[in-house]
RODO-2510 file (C-alpha; in nm, 4 decimals, decimal comma):
residues 512
     n   res          X          Y          Z
     1     m    -1,7033     1,5267     2,0467
     2     k    -1,6599     1,1624     2,1496
     3     t    -1,9573     0,9784     2,2970
     4     n    -1,8944     0,7062     2,5520
     5     p    -2,0240     0,3720     2,4138
     6     c    -2,2687     0,1898     2,6350
     7     a    -2,1941    -0,1459     2,7932
     8     a    -2,4941    -0,3128     2,6301
     9     r    -2,3692    -0,2123     2,2866
    10     k    -2,0262    -0,3560     2,3615
    11     q    -2,1678    -0,6867     2,4826
    12     k    -2,3943    -0,7219     2,1812
    13     m    -2,1029    -0,6586     1,9461
    14     k    -1,8840    -0,9117     2,1238
    15     a    -2,1578    -1,1730     2,0903
    16     l    -2,1719    -1,1098     1,7167
    17     q    -1,7951    -1,1331     1,6888
    18     v    -1,7862    -1,4731     1,8590
    19     c    -2,0039    -1,6104     1,5784
    20     l    -1,8574    -1,4187     1,2873
    21     v    -1,4840    -1,4131     1,3486
    22     a    -1,4721    -1,7927     1,3777
    23     m    -1,5449    -1,8179     1,0047
    24     t    -1,2285    -1,8293     0,7898
    25     v    -1,1786    -1,8872     0,4200
    26     a    -0,8856    -2,0746     0,2694
    27     l    -0,7605    -1,8721    -0,0261
    28     m    -0,5056    -1,9247    -0,3005
    29     m    -0,1649    -1,7695    -0,2514
    30     l    -0,1615    -1,4533    -0,4644
    31     g     0,0925    -1,1781    -0,5062
    32     g    -0,1254    -0,9129    -0,3467
    33     c    -0,4775    -0,7948    -0,4115
    34     g    -0,3791    -0,5844    -0,7078
    35     k    -0,2773    -0,8980    -0,8938
    36     f    -0,4802    -1,1284    -1,1159
    37     m    -0,2153    -1,3722    -1,2265
    38     e     0,1496    -1,4517    -1,2773
    39     k     0,1583    -1,6630    -1,5880
    40     d     0,4725    -1,8450    -1,6910
    41     t     0,4612    -1,8143    -2,0676
    42     g     0,7885    -1,9903    -2,1235
    43     t     0,9050    -1,6919    -2,3286
    44     e     1,2312    -1,5252    -2,2392
    45     t     1,1748    -1,1637    -2,1395
    46     s     1,3737    -0,8818    -1,9895
    47     l     1,3113    -0,5321    -1,8633
    48     e     1,3786    -0,4107    -2,2160
    49     a     1,1501    -0,6654    -2,3835
    50     e     0,8876    -0,5511    -2,6340
    51     r     0,5239    -0,6154    -2,5571
    52     p     0,3942    -0,9328    -2,7256
    53     g     0,2093    -0,9038    -3,0525
    54     s     0,3392    -0,5571    -3,1407
    55     e     0,6264    -0,4285    -3,3515
    56     d     0,5092    -0,0663    -3,3689
    57     e     0,7367     0,1674    -3,1769
    58     t     0,4731     0,4425    -3,1869
    59     d     0,1930     0,2455    -3,0232
    60     t    -0,0615     0,4130    -2,7968
    61     v     0,0950     0,2764    -2,4800
    62     k     0,4150     0,4679    -2,5375
    63     q     0,2186     0,7862    -2,6125
    64     t     0,0513     0,7943    -2,2721
    65     e     0,0705     1,1343    -2,1079
    66     a     0,2467     1,1543    -1,7750
    67     i     0,0277     1,2125    -1,4713
    68     p     0,1097     1,4206    -1,1650
    69     d     0,2699     1,1983    -0,9025
    70     t     0,2418     1,4246    -0,6020
    71     i    -0,0233     1,6548    -0,4649
    72     a     0,1630     1,8599    -0,2088
    73     p    -0,0239     2,1270    -0,0136
    74     f     0,2672     2,1466     0,2301
    75     p     0,6252     2,2490     0,1556
    76     s     0,8951     1,9897     0,2018
    77     k     1,1172     2,0132     0,5077
    78     a     1,3994     2,1509     0,2920
    79     d     1,1730     2,4202     0,1433
    80     k     1,0366     2,5075     0,4869
    81     d     1,3848     2,5411     0,6380
    82     k     1,4975     2,7552     0,3445
    83     s     1,1964     2,9862     0,3770
    84     e     1,2442     3,0281     0,7517
    85     n     1,6146     3,1061     0,7074
    86     e     1,5416     3,3669     0,4414
    87     n     1,2588     3,5326     0,6304
    88     g     1,3782     3,4866     0,9864
    89     g     1,0779     3,2688     1,0673
    90     d     0,7339     3,2668     0,9136
    91     g     0,6352     3,5924     1,0877
    92     e     0,2669     3,5006     1,0744
    93     d     0,0159     3,5412     1,3541
    94     r    -0,2632     3,2916     1,2958
    95     t    -0,5545     3,1686     1,5000
    96     e    -0,5563     2,7892     1,4746
    97     k    -0,8084     2,5202     1,5522
    98     n    -0,7059     2,1532     1,5366
    99     g    -0,4307     2,2245     1,2887
   100     e    -0,6390     2,4400     1,0546
   101     d    -0,5511     2,8085     1,0359
   102     a    -0,7898     3,1005     1,0027
   103     a    -0,7668     3,0884     0,6238
   104     g    -0,8821     2,7264     0,6175
   105     e    -0,5406     2,5830     0,5271
   106     w    -0,3805     2,2935     0,7136
   107     d    -0,0806     2,4005     0,9196
   108     p     0,2141     2,1592     0,8852
   109     d     0,3665     2,2927     1,2081
   110     e     0,0843     2,1408     1,4139
   111     g    -0,0074     1,7804     1,4751
   112     r     0,1796     1,4562     1,4150
   113     r     0,3566     1,4070     1,0833
   114     i     0,3512     1,0425     0,9807
   115     f     0,5048     0,8703     0,6794
   116     l     0,3545     0,5366     0,5795
   117     a     0,4949     0,2908     0,3261
   118     t     0,3430    -0,0446     0,2518
   119     d     0,3981    -0,3524     0,0369
   120     i     0,7679    -0,2878    -0,0151
   121     h     0,8157    -0,6549    -0,1133
   122     y     1,1867    -0,6254    -0,0480
   123     l     1,4051    -0,9020    -0,1886
   124     s     1,7614    -0,9515    -0,0714
   125     r     2,0152    -0,8940    -0,3447
   126     e     2,1710    -1,2300    -0,2598
   127     l     1,8512    -1,4183    -0,3481
   128     t     1,8529    -1,3425    -0,7214
   129     d     2,1021    -1,3389    -1,0040
   130     g     1,8628    -1,1435    -1,2250
   131     g     1,8391    -1,4381    -1,4604
   132     e     1,5751    -1,5693    -1,6984
   133     y     1,3189    -1,6917    -1,4443
   134     f     1,3470    -1,3783    -1,2346
   135     q     1,3036    -1,1477    -1,5334
   136     r     1,0001    -1,3429    -1,6524
   137     m     0,8485    -1,3194    -1,3052
   138     v     0,8949    -0,9413    -1,3038
   139     e     0,7581    -0,8833    -1,6555
   140     h     0,4532    -1,1076    -1,6101
   141     g     0,3893    -1,0253    -1,2447
   142     d     0,1719    -0,7621    -1,0827
   143     g     0,3843    -0,4532    -1,1442
   144     k     0,6437    -0,4628    -0,8671
   145     v     0,9844    -0,3302    -0,9761
   146     v     1,1616    -0,6089    -0,7897
   147     t     1,4685    -0,5654    -1,0101
   148     y     1,5416    -0,2325    -0,8392
   149     i     1,3632    -0,2760    -0,5072
   150     d     1,6873    -0,2507    -0,3095
   151     q     1,7637     0,0874    -0,4664
   152     i     1,4035     0,2129    -0,4363
   153     t     1,4057     0,1200    -0,0675
   154     d     1,7341     0,3008    -0,0081
   155     a     1,6043     0,6076    -0,1910
   156     f     1,2900     0,6083     0,0201
   157     f     1,4741     0,5740     0,3509
   158     e     1,7124     0,8532     0,2524
   159     e     1,4071     1,0704     0,1791
   160     v     1,2550     0,9826     0,5156
   161     i     1,5737     1,0807     0,6969
   162     e     1,5871     1,4100     0,5077
   163     e     1,2209     1,4942     0,5732
   164     q     1,2305     1,3948     0,9437
   165     p     0,8684     1,2897     1,0082
   166     d     0,7703     1,2037     1,3639
   167     v     0,6957     0,8408     1,2755
   168     l     0,7645     0,6000     0,9894
   169     i     0,5159     0,3127     0,9598
   170     l     0,5611     0,0055     0,7395
   171     s     0,2230    -0,1659     0,7166
   172     g     0,3097    -0,5145     0,6013
   173     d     0,4351    -0,7165     0,3050
   174     l     0,7819    -0,6023     0,3958
   175     t     0,9329    -0,8776     0,1811
   176     l     0,8647    -1,0351    -0,1562
   177     e     0,7619    -1,3758    -0,0207
   178     g     0,8682    -1,3754     0,3441
   179     e     1,2307    -1,4759     0,2905
   180     k     1,4136    -1,4628     0,6233
   181     q     1,7217    -1,3142     0,4609
   182     s     1,5122    -1,0355     0,3067
   183     h     1,3610    -0,9513     0,6477
   184     q     1,7044    -0,9397     0,8097
   185     e     1,8475    -0,7156     0,5386
   186     l     1,5513    -0,4764     0,5505
   187     a     1,5735    -0,4508     0,9295
   188     e     1,9378    -0,3463     0,9017
   189     k     1,8336    -0,0606     0,6747
   190     l     1,5669     0,0477     0,9241
   191     y     1,8309     0,1064     1,1909
   192     e     1,9644     0,3958     0,9809
   193     v     1,6213     0,5605     0,9918
   194     q     1,5841     0,4997     1,3637
   195     d     1,9347     0,6308     1,4318
   196     a     1,8248     0,9568     1,2646
   197     g     1,5775     1,0082     1,5498
   198     i     1,2638     0,8814     1,3729
   199     t     1,0285     0,6346     1,5411
   200     v     0,9878     0,3237     1,3205
   201     l     0,6884     0,0898     1,3589
   202     v     0,6222    -0,2260     1,1559
   203     i     0,3580    -0,4962     1,1262
   204     p     0,3520    -0,8094     0,9079
   205     g     0,1632    -0,8600     0,5832
   206     n     0,0276    -1,1767     0,4278
   207     h     0,3555    -1,2404     0,2436
   208     d     0,5834    -1,2096     0,5465
   209     i     0,5301    -1,5089     0,7771
   210     n     0,5216    -1,8877     0,7214
   211     n     0,5197    -1,8249     0,3479
   212     r     0,6064    -2,1448     0,1635
   213     q     0,6568    -1,9393    -0,1532
   214     a     0,9834    -1,7955    -0,0154
   215     a     1,2334    -1,8426    -0,2954
   216     c     1,5611    -1,7510    -0,4550
   217     y     1,6186    -1,7192    -0,8292
   218     e     1,9066    -1,8759    -1,0183
   219     a     1,9212    -1,8695    -1,3993
   220     d     1,6030    -2,0439    -1,5177
   221     q     1,5144    -2,1854    -1,1739
   222     r     1,3069    -2,0790    -0,8752
   223     l     1,4435    -2,2532    -0,5656
   224     p     1,3090    -2,2662    -0,2058
   225     a     1,4482    -2,0159     0,0447
   226     e     1,4179    -2,0107     0,4236
   227     y     1,0880    -1,8589     0,5299
   228     t     1,0164    -1,6660     0,8499
   229     t     0,8209    -1,7847     1,1544
   230     p     0,6115    -1,5505     1,3732
   231     e     0,8708    -1,5731     1,6493
   232     e     1,1509    -1,4867     1,4083
   233     f     0,9551    -1,1908     1,2685
   234     r     0,9131    -1,0485     1,6168
   235     e     1,2806    -1,1019     1,6919
   236     i     1,4030    -0,9446     1,3673
   237     y     1,1874    -0,6330     1,4161
   238     a     1,2054    -0,6186     1,7955
   239     d     1,3526    -0,2680     1,7878
   240     f     1,0829    -0,1325     1,5566
   241     g     0,7798    -0,1242     1,7815
   242     y     0,7694    -0,4528     1,9657
   243     d     1,0215    -0,4120     2,2464
   244     e     0,8894    -0,0657     2,3342
   245     a     0,5225    -0,1589     2,3010
   246     a     0,2976    -0,0674     2,5935
   247     s     0,0976    -0,3851     2,5270
   248     e     0,1297    -0,6891     2,3016
   249     d    -0,1532    -0,9208     2,2030
   250     a    -0,0898    -1,2791     2,3134
   251     y    -0,2725    -1,4226     2,0105
   252     s    -0,1154    -1,2271     1,7232
   253     l     0,1691    -0,9888     1,6427
   254     s    -0,0511    -0,6881     1,7223
   255     y     0,0757    -0,4280     1,9690
   256     l     0,0021    -0,0839     2,1096
   257     y     0,2707     0,1811     2,0800
   258     e     0,2281     0,4895     2,3015
   259     y     0,4009     0,7607     2,1018
   260     d     0,3286     1,0332     2,3581
   261     d     0,0518     1,1462     2,5908
   262     e    -0,1643     1,2549     2,2963
   263     t    -0,1207     0,9878     2,0280
   264     w    -0,1063     0,6074     2,0390
   265     f    -0,0621     0,3703     1,7446
   266     l    -0,2657     0,0488     1,7429
   267     m    -0,0592    -0,1785     1,5176
   268     l    -0,2861    -0,4645     1,4092
   269     d    -0,1671    -0,7987     1,2768
   270     t    -0,4548    -0,8886     1,0442
   271     c    -0,2802    -1,1844     0,8792
   272     m    -0,3547    -1,5558     0,8781
   273     y    -0,0347    -1,7655     0,8778
   274     t    -0,1081    -2,0757     1,0866
   275     p     0,0049    -2,3284     0,9769
   276     k     0,1035    -2,1400     0,6612
   277     a     0,0429    -1,8018     0,5041
   278     k    -0,2930    -1,7202     0,3482
   279     v    -0,3854    -1,4153     0,1423
   280     g    -0,6918    -1,2944     0,3300
   281     g    -0,7112    -1,1092     0,6587
   282     s    -0,8863    -1,1981     0,9829
   283     i    -0,8871    -1,1075     1,3517
   284     s    -0,9565    -1,3608     1,6266
   285     q    -1,2085    -1,3065     1,9051
   286     e    -0,9258    -1,2960     2,1590
   287     t    -0,7554    -1,0198     1,9621
   288     y    -1,0835    -0,8282     1,9358
   289     d    -1,1050    -0,8377     2,3152
   290     w    -0,7469    -0,7103     2,3415
   291     i    -0,8229    -0,4297     2,0915
   292     e    -1,1277    -0,3095     2,2831
   293     d    -0,9366    -0,3093     2,6112
   294     r    -0,6708    -0,0888     2,4539
   295     l    -0,9314     0,1495     2,3109
   296     e    -1,0979     0,1760     2,6495
   297     e    -0,7645     0,2586     2,8115
   298     a    -0,7050     0,5334     2,5550
   299     w    -1,0527     0,6713     2,6150
   300     d    -0,9966     0,6839     2,9891
   301     v    -0,6827     0,8957     2,9541
   302     g    -0,8058     1,1077     2,6614
   303     v    -0,5559     0,9892     2,4011
   304     d    -0,6137     0,9709     2,0250
   305     v    -0,5565     0,6285     1,8664
   306     i    -0,4456     0,5682     1,5075
   307     p    -0,5047     0,2044     1,4035
   308     v    -0,2903     0,0498     1,1296
   309     g    -0,3432    -0,2847     0,9558
   310     h    -0,2172    -0,4569     0,6451
   311     h    -0,5568    -0,5673     0,5141
   312     n    -0,8358    -0,3241     0,4324
   313     l    -1,0971    -0,2280     0,6894
   314     l    -1,3616    -0,1341     0,4292
   315     d    -1,4575    -0,2921     0,0974
   316     e    -1,2184    -0,0795    -0,1041
   317     s    -1,2542    -0,3005    -0,4127
   318     e    -1,5632    -0,4892    -0,5237
   319     i    -1,3369    -0,7232    -0,7203
   320     y    -1,1112    -0,8167    -0,4276
   321     v    -1,3430    -0,8193    -0,1256
   322     d    -1,2544    -1,1743    -0,0180
   323     d    -0,8816    -1,1261    -0,0648
   324     c    -0,8350    -0,7751     0,0667
   325     t    -1,0977    -0,6794     0,3242
   326     i    -1,0592    -0,8107     0,6799
   327     e    -1,3178    -1,0843     0,7328
   328     h    -1,6180    -0,9196     0,8958
   329     g    -1,4306    -0,5889     0,8906
   330     e    -1,7592    -0,4122     0,9528
   331     q    -1,7369    -0,5357     1,3125
   332     l    -1,3950    -0,3786     1,3584
   333     a    -1,5108    -0,0578     1,1885
   334     r    -1,8068    -0,0354     1,4254
   335     m    -1,5858    -0,0951     1,7277
   336     l    -1,3412     0,1753     1,6211
   337     e    -1,6221     0,4213     1,5541
   338     d    -1,7789     0,3486     1,8931
   339     w    -1,4567     0,4664     2,0532
   340     g    -1,4331     0,7790     1,8362
   341     i    -1,1599     0,6650     1,5928
   342     t    -1,1614     0,8665     1,2680
   343     l    -0,8851     0,7138     1,0515
   344     f    -0,7596     0,3643     0,9629
   345     l    -0,4379     0,3133     0,7619
   346     s    -0,3764     0,0063     0,5448
   347     g    -0,2164    -0,1306     0,2276
   348     h    -0,2374    -0,4760     0,0623
   349     l    -0,4456    -0,3618    -0,2361
   350     h    -0,1413    -0,2213    -0,4237
   351     v    -0,3783     0,0462    -0,5590
   352     q    -0,3956     0,4050    -0,4321
   353     h    -0,7439     0,4391    -0,2827
   354     y    -0,9590     0,5601     0,0036
   355     d    -1,3126     0,5209     0,1310
   356     r    -1,5357     0,6173     0,4171
   357     n    -1,7809     0,3936     0,6020
   358     r    -2,0941     0,4466     0,3951
   359     e    -2,3384     0,3407     0,6660
   360     n    -2,3024     0,6548     0,8753
   361     r    -2,0282     0,8617     0,7112
   362     g    -1,8052     0,7251     0,9827
   363     i    -1,4402     0,6162     0,9845
   364     w    -1,2094     0,6988     0,6934
   365     e    -0,9650     0,4479     0,5501
   366     a    -0,6569     0,5529     0,3516
   367     v    -0,5089     0,2698     0,1430
   368     t    -0,1554     0,3516     0,0345
   369     s    -0,0304     0,1885    -0,2855
   370     s     0,2690    -0,0423    -0,2982
   371     l     0,6064     0,1273    -0,2674
   372     a     0,7392    -0,1371    -0,5075
   373     t     0,4943    -0,0465    -0,7838
   374     p     0,5389     0,2676    -0,9957
   375     a     0,5047     0,5523    -0,9301
   376     c     0,6506     0,4203    -0,5971
   377     k     0,4359     0,6282    -0,3622
   378     y     0,4100     0,6600     0,0115
   379     g     0,1573     0,8281     0,2363
   380     e     0,2140     1,1468     0,4346
   381     i    -0,0355     1,2138     0,7141
   382     y    -0,0807     1,5184     0,9323
   383     y    -0,2857     1,4068     1,2321
   384     y    -0,4283     1,6621     1,4739
   385     r    -0,5617     1,6504     1,8275
   386     g    -0,9206     1,5232     1,8311
   387     g    -0,8945     1,3107     1,5167
   388     e    -0,8797     1,5596     1,2313
   389     f    -0,6255     1,4722     0,9633
   390     f    -0,4900     1,5426     0,6191
   391     y    -0,3518     1,2627     0,3970
   392     q    -0,1585     1,2938     0,0734
   393     t     0,0782     1,0814    -0,1324
   394     n     0,4360     1,1588    -0,2307
   395     t     0,6565     0,9854    -0,4864
   396     v     1,0046     0,8606    -0,4038
   397     d     1,2705     1,0608    -0,5873
   398     v     1,4698     0,7673    -0,7240
   399     e     1,6435     0,9789    -0,9874
   400     g     1,7724     1,2277    -0,7324
   401     w     1,8971     0,9451    -0,5120
   402     a     2,0740     0,7817    -0,8076
   403     l     2,2511     1,1053    -0,8975
   404     r     2,3567     1,1777    -0,5392
   405     n     2,4918     0,8260    -0,4972
   406     d     2,6776     0,8084    -0,8303
   407     r     2,4733     0,5184    -0,9661
   408     e     2,5403     0,4060    -1,3210
   409     e     2,2145     0,2238    -1,4063
   410     e     2,0299     0,4146    -1,6797
   411     d     1,6915     0,2984    -1,5520
   412     l     1,7615     0,4585    -1,2139
   413     l     1,9174     0,7758    -1,3515
   414     n     1,6086     0,8159    -1,5723
   415     f     1,3576     0,6544    -1,3407
   416     e     1,0754     0,8969    -1,4195
   417     s     1,0994     0,7904    -1,7840
   418     f     1,1439     0,4229    -1,6974
   419     r     0,8669     0,3600    -1,4442
   420     e     0,5539     0,4358    -1,6506
   421     p     0,6459     0,2285    -1,9599
   422     f     0,7524    -0,0546    -1,7273
   423     l     0,4163    -0,0706    -1,5522
   424     l     0,2237    -0,0243    -1,8774
   425     r     0,4166    -0,3170    -2,0234
   426     v     0,3427    -0,5401    -1,7253
   427     f    -0,0284    -0,4603    -1,7410
   428     y    -0,0243    -0,5138    -2,1169
   429     n     0,1239    -0,8585    -2,0573
   430     q    -0,1474    -0,9373    -1,8009
   431     s    -0,4186    -0,8600    -2,0532
   432     y    -0,2507    -1,0163    -2,3544
   433     d    -0,1867    -1,3412    -2,1672
   434     a    -0,5475    -1,3580    -2,0429
   435     l    -0,6965    -1,2834    -2,3846
   436     q    -0,5163    -1,5816    -2,5361
   437     e    -0,7939    -1,7859    -2,3763
   438     i    -1,0539    -1,6285    -2,6094
   439     p    -0,9969    -1,7797    -2,9560
   440     e    -1,2696    -1,5664    -3,1135
   441     l    -1,0517    -1,2561    -3,0829
   442     t    -0,8198    -1,1528    -3,3613
   443     e    -0,4588    -1,0623    -3,2891
   444     d    -0,5341    -0,6982    -3,3655
   445     e    -0,8215    -0,6996    -3,1163
   446     r    -0,6012    -0,8507    -2,8441
   447     i    -0,3433    -0,5795    -2,9001
   448     r    -0,5974    -0,2966    -2,8951
   449     m    -0,7748    -0,4326    -2,5880
   450     s    -0,4449    -0,4778    -2,4074
   451     d    -0,3416    -0,1230    -2,4933
   452     l    -0,6605     0,0107    -2,3370
   453     y    -0,6383    -0,2184    -2,0351
   454     s    -0,2791    -0,1226    -1,9540
   455     f    -0,3533     0,2495    -1,9849
   456     l    -0,6656     0,2288    -1,7666
   457     n    -0,5092     0,0010    -1,5046
   458     y    -0,2016     0,2228    -1,4841
   459     h    -0,4173     0,5188    -1,3853
   460     y    -0,6200     0,3035    -1,1486
   461     y    -0,3039     0,2069    -0,9604
   462     q    -0,2054     0,5742    -0,9381
   463     g    -0,5482     0,6641    -0,7991
   464     t    -0,6146     0,8909    -1,0975
   465     a    -0,8467     0,6891    -1,3238
   466     c    -1,0955     0,9754    -1,2952
   467     e    -0,8684     1,1791    -1,5237
   468     i    -0,9068     0,9447    -1,8207
   469     r    -1,2474     0,7857    -1,7514
   470     d    -1,4410     0,9743    -2,0205
   471     d    -1,1729     0,9103    -2,2826
   472     i    -1,1858     0,5376    -2,2104
   473     i    -1,5635     0,5222    -2,2353
   474     e    -1,5548     0,6974    -2,5739
   475     n    -1,2779     0,4699    -2,7034
   476     p    -1,4212     0,2037    -2,9411
   477     d    -1,1821    -0,0529    -2,7938
   478     y    -1,3729    -0,0255    -2,4654
   479     e    -1,6680    -0,1863    -2,6432
   480     l    -1,4500    -0,4893    -2,7152
   481     w    -1,4117    -0,5384    -2,3407
   482     l    -1,7864    -0,5135    -2,2912
   483     n    -1,8610    -0,7603    -2,5703
   484     d    -1,5927    -1,0026    -2,6913
   485     g    -1,3870    -0,9658    -2,3737
   486     s    -1,6760    -1,0229    -2,1363
   487     f    -1,5832    -1,3894    -2,0910
   488     t    -1,2781    -1,3011    -1,8826
   489     i    -1,2632    -1,1669    -1,5280
   490     l    -1,0584    -0,8781    -1,6622
   491     s    -1,3757    -0,7436    -1,8228
   492     d    -1,5385    -0,7143    -1,4800
   493     y    -1,2232    -0,5447    -1,3568
   494     v    -1,2252    -0,2905    -1,6412
   495     q    -1,5893    -0,2050    -1,5772
   496     y    -1,5288    -0,1740    -1,2034
   497     i    -1,2445     0,0732    -1,2588
   498     i    -1,4736     0,2897    -1,4712
   499     e    -1,7443     0,2840    -1,2029
   500     d    -1,4924     0,3607    -0,9281
   501     a    -1,3188     0,6451    -1,1146
   502     v    -1,4962     0,9272    -0,9313
   503     h    -1,2125     1,0751    -0,7207
   504     d    -0,8432     1,1461    -0,7247
   505     y    -0,7518     0,9066    -0,4442
   506     n    -0,4224     1,0751    -0,3540
   507     r    -0,5578     1,3250    -0,1048
   508     i    -0,8055     1,3235     0,1855
   509     s    -0,9109     1,5968     0,4270
   510     s    -1,1272     1,5105     0,7272
   511     v    -1,2599     1,8682     0,7219
   512     e    -1,5179     1,8879     0,4438
***
């Protein structure tokens, strides 16, 4: 039951926000919070390149067991339609409460069904020739499969159209580095989803606007490309939330979308891009005032509000607090809780994760991993009247799309076999490059440490590090990270993953 917040509480919070929100931090331009570095080694690499320092085809990285990509308590739309056709309807008589049936199972026929994808990092095909510099960027980057991002995006949109959710949300970092041409091309693809009768809502991420890193790739060169201004972003995506918004914030690209008389979406622009793009997230005092006015309006008419931002509301990562959490996000969390909001949706971290406000077991936050990073997941949310919800992740069926569309690329036709070794190799490169800075290590130790790091970080990105936590702790190579590797930030990262590996982060139920 919602409790009406008192006026004194609101005024006190606003006074705090005036002081706190004014503080901003200038941060280095990174590739997303899941990224430590992109190091140009000067070594030619390709998607088929071997990991550095190893000639053994039977190394431990390649022996990694596959993990489950999808936890699906609900049937797909195709399965549901097939079952209903065979049985003449479900034939069940159930007593339901807020989407939960008498047996305690969530009912997919009730509530709003929302798909959320984030951090697509789409790059126009015309902005790369797939040459030397581009391949090196992919192999020594942060795990985005930019080489096939056009095809992954098409496969995802085809899946969305087939599944027919009520709403598709893209929560920022729509493009690789904010290239205007990439935005325009992605928007054209979104019209196909919208034309299929699905509401499409977008907001910007830290890579999308006034990003001076916008580039195209030719042979061994990285050349400047036209970046996107805030006005151009709004124009390009006018048909995907903005033009039909019930209210737009005058100080950001935030807006309120009234889906129906039960559910509104509060689409929050948490980015800092004046005069140029920064990594971190912040919300101005003026925007806070606009947010609270919208929440009060929703309260007055009895409508549920689902807020969406690019940056994280809660401290989802102790390593990336400054880069990923909205500055003074605790103020926004408190405001949302005061108005009875139960769920916040975000991305930016590139890691599959969730958390709940620890102070009072308050608002939940679901952080969906990057669609561009294997296993290429997206979020599926069932949201019920009164704020109860179920969240799970699904994996884009790239292989099925490739077969249906007569693609010839072996990596796409065998994407389930391609994606894990690709990401393991990228994470191996991250570690191996960083450990070059520690001359005390032997080559064998660098290889073993990098094997362990890539395996652990792979599972962390999938939200399943809990499955291999004990094995890592018992592995003697873990001790190398605690001792000889302790002089690098990666050692702190490895230890944090172990401490955080307490849940499978692919599924949340608000009913405990």
